[in-house]
N, C-alpha and C positions, 0 to 999 in steps of 0.2 A: 594372189597370183605371183607376186615377185618372190615370196618365200618359196613357193613351189618350184619356180625356176631356179632359185638358188640350191635347193635340195636336189633337183634333177641334174644339176651341173656336177654335183659331188659324186653322182652314181657313175659318170662317164669314165672314171679311171678304176672302177671297182675290178674290172677284168684284169687290168694290169697288176693291181695290188694283189689279187688272188694268184696270179702266176708267180709272182715275187715271193709270196708267203705260203705256197702250197703245201710245203712241208710242215711249217708251223701251223698251218690250218687244221691239221689233224688234233692238236692240242684242244682246240675249241669246238670240235665238231658236235659234242652233245650238250644239250641244255639240261642242267641238272634241276631237281625238283626241290632240293633241300634249300635252307636259309642261306642267304649270301649277305652277312652283315656288313663286310668291309671290301670296298672296291677300290683297287689303285689303278689309275690311269697313267701310263707313261710309255715312251719308246725312244730308242736311240741308245747306243752304247754307253755314253756317259750318264744319261738319265737311269738307265737300268742298274748299272755298277754303282752310281753315287747316290742316288735317291731311292729308287724303289727297293733294292735289296736291303740296305741298312734300315729303312723304315719297316719293311715286312718282317725282318728279323725281330725288332723290338716289339712289333704287334704280336708275334707268335710267343715271345717271351712271357708277354704279360697276358695274353688272353688264352694261350694254350691250344691244344688240337681241336677243342670245341668250336673255335672260331672258324668261320668259312671266309676264305681269303681268295679273291679273284683278282687277276691282273688282266686288264684290257689294254691292248696295243693299238692305239689310234695310228692313223696315217702320219707319217714324219719323212719329210725330205732328207733328214739326218740319220735315218735308220740304216743299219747295215744289213737288215734282214735276217740276222742270227739271234735277235733279242728273245724271241720265243724259246729257243733252245737253251740259251744261258739262263733264263728265268726258271725254266723247267728243271734244269740241273740242280737248282738251289734247293728244291724239294720243299719250298714254302708254300705253293700256291696250290689250291684245290682245282682251279680252272684257269686257262689262259686263253683269252679271246684274241684272235689275229685281227689285223686291220680292217680287211674287207668286211668281216662280220661286225666290227666294231661300228663302222658307218652305217650299216644296215639296222643295227640296233638304235643307233641315234636317230635315224629316219623313221623308226617306228616298224620296221620290217623284221619279222622274226621275234623270238622271245628268248629272254634269259630270266630264269625263276629268282625273283628277288622278294625277301620278306622283310618288313619292318620290325624292329628297328635296323637300320642300316646307315652307312655314311660312305662317302665317295670322296677321294683324294686325287687331285689332278697333280702329276709329277713330269709332265712334259707331253709334247705332241700337240695336236690341233685342239685348241681350248674350245672350239665349236662342238666337239664330240663329248667333251666332260659337261658342257652346260647343257646340251641336249638330253643326255642320259640322266642328269640330276633332275631336270624337269619332268622327264617321262616317268621316273620312278619316285619323284617327289621325296627325296632323300636329302638330308643335310649334306652340302658339298663344301670342299675346302681345297686349297691350291697352295702349291710352293711355287713362288715366282721370283725372277730376276730383272725382268724387262717391262717397260711400260705397256707391252702388249696387253697385259692383264686388266688395263684400265677399263676398257670398253666391255669387259666381260664381268666385271667386279661384282655385280648384283647377283650373279649366280652362285657367289661363294660367301659363306658366313664368315669365314676368316681366311686371310691371306698370309702365309708363312713366309718370312724373308731371312736372309743370311745375317744381315747387320742393320744398324740403325741408319747407316749411309744409304743402303738401299731402300729402307722405309721412307726416308726423306725424298728420295728421288721419285719413287712411286706416288707419294702425296703430291708432289709438285706436278706429276703427270695426270692427276685427277682422282687417284684411288683414295677412298674415305680412310682416314687414319684409324678410325675405330674398327676396321676391318684388318688392319695389319697386326701381326705379331712376330717379333724378333726372336727366332727359335735358334739361330746358328745355322752353319751349313752341315747337311747329314753326310756329305761327301768325305768329311774328315773321320766319321766315327769307325769305320772298318779299315782304315788304311794303316799300314804298319809304319812304326817310327823307322828312321834312318839308322842303319847299322852304326854302332859306335865306333867301327874300325875305319869308317869312311873318313877320308882326308889325312890318314896317317901314313899312307905309303905312296905308291905310284899314282899320280893324278889319273882320273878317269873321267871322260866326258861322254855323255850319252845323248844321242839325237834322236828323239822320238818321232817315228814316221806315221803314227796315227792308227785309228781303229776303224776308219771308214774307207772303202775302196776308192772313192773319188778324191779324198784328201791324199791318200796314199800314193795313187798314181801321179798326183801333181806334186807332191813334197819329195819323193824319194829321189828324184834326179838331183834337186837342189841339196839335199842332205848328203848324198854321196859325194858331189863336187866339193861342198864344204868340208867333209870329213878329210878328204884327200888334201885339200889345201891346209887344213889345220895340221895334218900330219907333217907337211913340209916346214910347218913353222915351230912344231913342238915333236920332235921325233921321239921322245922318252914317255909320252902319255899314253894311256889305253884308251882306245876309241871304239865305241860300240854304236851302230845304228840299229834301233829296236822298232818293232811293229807289233801290233796286236796278234795273238794267236788266232783269233776269230776272223781275220781276213780270209777271203776265199784263196785258196792255194794257187789257182791260175792267175789271180792278180798280182800275188806275190812274185811268182816266178817271172811273169812278163816284165815287171819292174826291174827285178834284181839281175835277170840274165845278162844285160849289157855290162853290168858293173861288177859282177861277182869276181872275176879274175883280178882286176885292177884293186878291189877292196882287199881281197886275201893277199896280194902281193905286198900291200903296205901295212899289213898286220891289223887291218880294221874289221872287227867282227860284226856279223848281222845275226840278230837274234829275234825269234818270234816269242814275245814274252809279255805279260801285263805290265803296264807302266809302272805301278808301285814297286814291282820286284826289279824291274830294270834300273830304276833310279836308287835303290837301296843302298848301293855302295858308290854312288856317283859323287864327284866333286862338282860337276856342273851339268846342267841339263839344258837341251835346246829343244824348244816345243812351239807350238802354235796356240793360239787362244783356245780356251775351252777347259774341260774338266782336268786336264793334266796340270794346269796352272794352280789349282787348288791342291793337287796331289804333291806338287813340290812344296806347297806351304804346310801340309801335314807332316812331310818328312822331318824337318825342313831341309831343303838343299837349294842353293843358288842356282837360277835358271835365267836364260835368255829367251824371250817371248819374240817370234818373228812372224810377220805378216808380209808376205811377198805379193805385192799388188800385181805383178805380171801374171799372177796365177788366178785372179779372183774370177775370171770369166767362167771357170768350171766348178766353183763353189757355190753350194746351196745357200739360199737366203730364207729369212723367216716370213711367215704369213703370206698373204696374197702375192708379194713381190716375187716369191719363189715361181708361181705359175706365170706370172707376166714375163719374167726374165728367163723363162725356159723356152721361149719362142725360138725356133731354129735360126742361126746366123744373127739375128737381131738381139737376142737375149744376152748371149756373152759379151757382145760389143757394148750394150748398155751397161752391163756390170762393170766392165773395165773403165767405161767413162764415169759412171756415178761413184764407183767405190772410193776414189781419192778424196772427194768432198765428203762422203759419209763418214770416212775414217777420220778426216780432220774435225768433224764435229764431235767425235767421241774423244773425251780426254784421254782415256786409257782403253786398252784392248784386253788386258789380262785380268782375270777374276780378283786376285788379291788387290791389285791396284784399284779396281772399280769399287769393290766392296769397302775399301778404306778411303778412297779419295785422295790417295798419295802415291807417288812413284817409288814402289818398292822394288819390283822387278824390271830390269832394263828391257825396253821394248825396241825393236828394229822394224819400223814400218816404212814401206816404199818398194821401190824396184830394188830387190836385194840381189846382190852380187856375192857369190860363194867366197871369193878371195877377201872381200871386205868383211863379210861376216865372220870368217875363220880369224882374221886379225883381232875383231872384237872379242871373240871367245877366247883367243890366246891371251889376250890382255887380262881377262878375268881369271883364267887359270894361274897366271903369273902374280895375282894380287890376292893372297889369302886373306888379308884384312878386309878387302871389298866384299869378298865372298861371305865373310862371317858376318858383316854388317847386313847384308841381304838376308842371311838365314835367321838372324835375331828379329829382324822386322817382320819376317814371314811368320815366325812362331807367335809373334804378337798379334799379327793380323788374323791368323787362323782362329784364335780365341779358343775358348774351352770346347772340348768334344761334348757329345750328348745331345745334339739337335735332333737325330732320329728318335730318341726316347721322349724329348720334349713333345715332337710332333704326334707320336704314337698315343701319348697320354692325352693330348687334346682331342684326338680323333675317337678314342676309346671313351672318353667323357661325353661325347656326343651320341653315342649308341646307348639308348636308355635301357640299362640291364633289368630285367625281370618284367619288362613290358611284354603283353601278348603279342606274338608274331602275327602280322597281317600280311597276305600275299599281294604284291603290288606288281609283280612282272608278268 
């Protein structure tokens, strides 16, 4: 009965999800009757760009067109709502299942034709969905993980891929069986361009990354705009760019930009809708928030300043059940603002390179962030080429060798018993 209530509660927001993803829903509207040997599960801008697509490319390179590759988009509070379109544009997938249908499948409602041999790889989103689908289809399941949330779901996965030995040790302390862990490296590095060799040789260029999710963009853009203006007053001769994802809704961009457009233009500060790797390709300093972009600066590598403005945490999504508890109107944002400082203090680092290595490579600014103070910190870094060079050298070492996506793809393909007689299970 308890499980039934839990399942029913997950249905309550299906209609909301359906409305949000109504366009993407067309992509998964038909159940195919062909074999589906490889199923990737993940959602969110960083997860799709950094994990799903690099691994899908390596799977295609190895298995060819004969492989049937399916992407399931589970519910995720970090999703932008455009992940289905981005994945479809890659041309890598035979079918893309939107979030509402993913939940129905996990609950046993509806069908997706699956034949064995097959394998499932969790790459982000609700672990509950991946666990239930693996059990329903009785296929070997794998996961890429960075946080201890995987610990209570670990038995559903034969192998858990991690970016570094430091992460493996952290998950072991959290209760994950060491025998399940495989240090693969970080797939986010594999398809990222190297920094242009001309960067750092001419006029200094600072880039402020305003995000790829609407809620982060709305919260962050005013801080970035004020910081850019303050930095211009301190360093009149540098080039300044505020950049945001081209996948943001146009109305969100216009609403945030409108009050600042004239002032930014008057001070020679450009605004660009561009993917983060392209925006930072000729940068001397990047300013960003924690997340995928902190690994992108490591891949470049380029010096960066990682910022956590605690005054804005009331509108930021959280992981797991906390997201739903802290979404209660009025009470939720207040609780976030009250709990965030303590939670952040318990985290030794917030940026991925620092967390993966256990050392302070990227400077982090955490607290009530004031634009003038942040601009002074950025100006000091821009004026210190030796400090930036030390950061970049440490980032290159922290990033480690590329090829994680290929290593994960090889492990997944090895789990698919080639030559076995297909058995329908879906």
